[in-house]
C-alpha distance (Angstrom), angle and dihedral (degrees) to the residues before:
residue distance angle dihedral
X1 . . .
X2 3.87 . .
X3 3.71 122.1 .
X4 3.80 112.4 -113.6
X5 3.73 115.7 -138.8
X6 3.70 120.1 -149.5
X7 3.80 115.7 -121.2
X8 3.95 85.9 -145.0
X9 3.73 95.0 60.3
X10 3.75 115.7 79.2
X11 3.76 124.1 -142.7
X12 3.80 88.2 -140.8
X13 3.79 121.5 82.1
X14 3.81 94.6 -143.6
X15 3.86 137.8 25.0
X16 3.81 86.0 -119.5
X17 3.77 90.6 59.9
X18 3.76 92.5 48.7
X19 3.79 91.1 46.8
X20 3.88 90.9 48.9
X21 3.83 91.5 49.9
X22 3.81 92.4 48.3
X23 3.81 91.0 52.2
X24 3.66 92.0 47.2
X25 3.89 91.3 48.4
X26 3.78 93.2 48.1
X27 3.85 91.3 50.9
X28 3.82 91.8 52.0
X29 3.86 91.6 48.9
X30 3.75 90.2 46.8
X31 3.78 92.2 49.0
X32 3.78 89.2 51.7
X33 3.70 94.1 48.3
X34 3.89 90.0 48.3
X35 3.89 91.2 48.3
X36 3.79 109.3 119.0
X37 3.73 94.2 -153.5
X38 3.67 125.3 99.4
X39 3.80 118.3 -83.5
X40 3.79 123.8 -118.1
X41 3.77 119.3 -113.5
X42 3.80 117.7 -115.4
X43 3.79 93.7 -123.6
X44 3.87 89.9 53.4
X45 3.77 91.2 48.0
X46 3.75 91.5 50.4
X47 3.76 93.3 46.6
X48 3.94 89.3 54.6
X49 3.78 88.7 47.2
X50 3.84 93.6 49.2
X51 3.87 88.9 49.2
X52 3.82 90.6 52.9
X53 3.85 91.0 50.4
X54 3.70 93.1 47.5
X55 3.84 92.2 49.4
X56 3.73 89.8 50.6
X57 3.76 93.6 48.9
X58 3.78 90.6 48.9
X59 3.87 91.1 52.4
X60 3.77 90.8 46.5
X61 3.91 90.8 54.3
X62 3.72 90.3 47.6
X63 3.82 89.6 57.7
X64 3.77 94.7 50.6
């Protein structure tokens, strides 16, 4: 059974921490949007993520 997280409860201890995170996140997104480099196709990103997951699963199996 998975733990349900309340949308009312914040993961931050204070409003200041939440505001700082929001500011940091917005800056990261804006920097990405402003980046002149080429984007990465969704399929390529997903392939990379799948490879990372497979490698982590392989390592976990080796440990057990």
